[in-house]
Every structure is written in C-alpha cells, then in structure tokens.
N, C-alpha and C positions, 0 to 999 in steps of 0.2 A: 504494500500500500504506500502510495507516494505521500510525502509529508505535505501538510497544508502550507500554502504560501502566506506568509504574514504580510499584510498590506499596511504600509505605514503612510498615513496621510501627510501631505506637506504642511508645514507650519503656516498658520494664518494670522495676519496682523490687522487689527481693526483700529483705525485712527479717526474715522468719522463717528463721532459720538465718544463715549468713554474708551480710553485706551484698553485694548484687550489683545493678548497674545495667546494663541492656542497651538499646542503641539500634540498631535494624535488626538484631536478633539477635546483635549483637556486644557483648562486654563493654566497659564504659567505666570507666577508672580515675579515681578521685577522691581528692584528698587527704583526710586525716582530718577536717578542718573541713568540707570539702565534703560528706562522707558524713553528718556530724552535722546539718548544715543541711538537706540534702535529706530525711533521715529524719524530722526533727522536723516540717518543713512538710508532708511527705507524710502523716504520721500525723494531723495536725490539719486538713489540707486548706487552712486559712486561719488566719493568725496575725499579730498586730501586730508591727511591727519592734521595739518596745520590749520586749515579752515574749520575743521570739526572741533578741534580743541579750543580755538579762539572764539568760536560761536557759542559753545556750550559753557565755557568757563572764561568769560570776557574780563572778569575783574581781577584775575591773578596773572602772575608772570607766565611766559610761554612754557618754561620748564615745569612749573607747577601744573599748568593746564594739561600738558602732555602726560604728566604723571597721573593725573586724575583720569585721563582717557585710558591709559593702560590698565589702571585698576578696575575701571568700569567694564572694559572689554573682558578682563579676566573673570568677572563675576557673571557674565552672560551664560545662559544654559549652553551646554556642549553635548549635542546629540551626535547622530551619525554624520550630520552635516552642520557646521556652525552657522548661526544666523547671520554673522558678518565675517567675511574673510579678508585677509590682507592681500593686497596686490601692489607691490612696491611701496610707495609712500601713501597709497590710497587705501580706503576701506570700502568694500563692496558688499551690498546686500546679497544674501544667498539667492541663487537662481530660483530655487523652489519656494521661496517665501511669497505667499500670496498676500497682497496688500490691497485693501478695499479702495484706497484712494486711486490707485492705478486702474482698477476695474471701472470705477466711476468715471474717471477721465476718458477712458476708451469709449464708454457708452455715450458720454456727452459729445465728444468729438465726432462720433459716428452720426449722431443726430444733426450736428452742424454741417456735416458733409452730405446730408440728404437721406440718411437712413430713416425710414418710417416703419413703425411696427406693422406686422401683418394684420388684416382685419380681425382675426380672432385672438391676437396676442395682446397682453396687457401693456400698459405704458412702460417705457424703459425703467428698469430697477434703479432706484437711487435718485431719480429726478423728482418724484413726488414724495414729499415728506422727508427729504434728505436731512441728515444731521450735519452740524457744523464740524469742522476739523478741530479735534481736541478741545472742546469747550472748557473754559476755565484756565487754560494755559495762556499766559500773557506775554511770552517771550516774542521778540520782534520777528524772528524767523517763522514762528507759528502764525502770527498775525498776518504777515505778508502772504503766506501760502493759503491761509483761510480765506482771505479776500479774493485771491486768484480763483479758488474753487467756487466761491460764491458767485463771482461774475460769470464763470464758465457755466455754472448751473442755470443762471438766469438767461444767458444767451441761448442755451440749449432748450430751455422751456419755451422761450419765445419762438424759436425756430420750429420746434415740435408743434406748437399750437398752429402756426401758419401752415405747416405742411399737412396737418390733419384737416384743416379747413379745405385745402386744395384737394385732399383725398376724399372729400365728402363725408367726413366724420366729425361734425361740429361739436357733438356732446363731449367727446374725448378732448377735442381742441380746447373747449371751455375749461375742462379740468386742468389742463396744462397751463392755460393762461392765468387761471385763478391762483394756482400755486406760485406763479411768478409775482402776481399782484400782492399776495400775502407776504412774500419775502421782501419786496421793495414796493410799497404802495405808490411812490412817486415816479415809478418807471413807466414812461409813456408807451414804450413798445409792448409791454405786457397788457396794458389797457386796450391798445389798438388790436391786439390779437383776440382779446375777449369780445370786443365789438365786432370784429370780423366773424367770429363764431356765431354771435347772435344774428348777424345779417345772413349768414349762410343758412340758418334755420328759418329765415323769414320772420324773425322776431324783431321787427323794426322798433317797436316801443321799448323793448329791453335794451336795444343798441343805443337809442337816444338817451334813455335813463342812465345808462352806464357812462356815456360820454359826459352828460351834464354833471354827474356826481364827481367824475375825475376832474372836470373843469373847475368846480367849486374847490376841490381839494388843492389843486395847483395854485389857484388864485389866493387861497387862504395861507398856504404854506410858503409859496415863493413869489407871489405877486405877478405871475406870468400866465399866459394863455397856452393851451395845447397848440401843437404845431399846425401849420396849414395842411400838412400831409394828413393829419388826423381828421381835420375838418372836411377835407376832400373825400375821405373814405365814406363819410355820411352823405355828402352832397351828391355823390354818384348814385345814391338811392333816393334822391329827391328831397333830402332833408337839409335845410339851411341852418347853419349854426353860426353864432357870432364869432368873429375873429378878434374882437377887442372886448375888454372888460367894461 
C-alpha cells in the first residue's frame, strides 16, 4: 500500500483588515516587529536591507537598525521554506507566500483593463466591502500604501459600474457605484456611475434625485457645482439641470 501524500498548504498572509499569518491553515503569532517586517517585505516583494532597516527603525543608528533587523529575521517561523529569504543584500518574500493585497491588486487591475464578471458570476472579490490595509497602523509606509489601495479600489469600482451598465446589468452596476459612493461621498465619478445605472433602468426620477442630492452635497461641502460632463449625462435624456448655484 502506497503511503499517503501529505499536502502542505502554502502560507497565507492577510494584510487587508487585521494582520493574520496562516501556515497549514493554522494561525501563526508574530511579535510586532515580526509583523512589520513581514508586511513590508510582502508588500514590496523584494527590498534592500538598508531600506528595510531604515524604514522600520528610523530613529536609531544604521548599525542598531541592522541589528534589530537581524534579530527580527531570526525570530520569524522557519518551516520547510522560510517566509523571507536572503538574496545578496536584499530580502525577498517566499515565492509560495500568498498575500491578499496582491490578489486584490490583480483583481482591481483586471477590472480597469476591461474584465467584467460573467452574467452568473458575483462581483469581483474584495471590491465590495473591502477592508483597509492594516487599520490602526500609522507608520508612513503603511499610510502611503493604504491610500494607493484605496484609490485603486475606487477607480476599479467606478470602472466596474460603467462596464456593467454597458453590459446591460444596471442593478449590479448600482451596487458597485454605491460602494464607491460610501467610500468617498464627494467622488463625482462614483455618482455619475450611479446615475448612469438609474438611467439604464429607465428610472429617470431616481437619476434626477441622485444628481440633485450630490449637487447639494458638493455645494455645501466645497462650494462648487458638479461638472458639465455630469450635467450633460442628464441633458441627453431631456433633463435640464442648473450649471450654477
């Protein structure tokens, strides 16, 4: 009788939402510095020791920072394959390490490049109800990456909504548009996508109501009007909207 083959799942790293590392489907606890180190390398995939040490320990000397880096590396879990490997003066994330940020990025970029879900498929995972990157972490490198991912998600949601309208699926388009609106209520492109979905369903009054609500919000918050492009969207359907307050 042949021996059973032991299947070992690849380690998975969750950075969207609470930090979580799993190896073999079991959670792995890391110290705070271990979390920071793994998160930074996983996001960049490859980073020099100098940049890494200077970013994670900016308040100490270079020698001290490199010493902290060596200590933190030594404390990381060591399985059949290390989570981080050395390559010259760089550190590289393990090839088999699954990182949710990279999966999300691929999904969002696919939408921006024109990928639309099949008629029976759900909306792309991670775009609706997506979590922020490492909430509660306030280091500069996290804040920059968090904002990049937020903008990418918003652009993908807007593009998805417009693509779903063109594909004749206005109900799903409205879901994508509203997710974008909830994330950034002053984002005009999200409101245009929502109005486009209403118009595609023939709900002219809903479209006008949404436009007027956004116009009031914009005037109250910024003292400006929606763009002429937005007004033209409604005028093509016989609705005249004011261009000035």
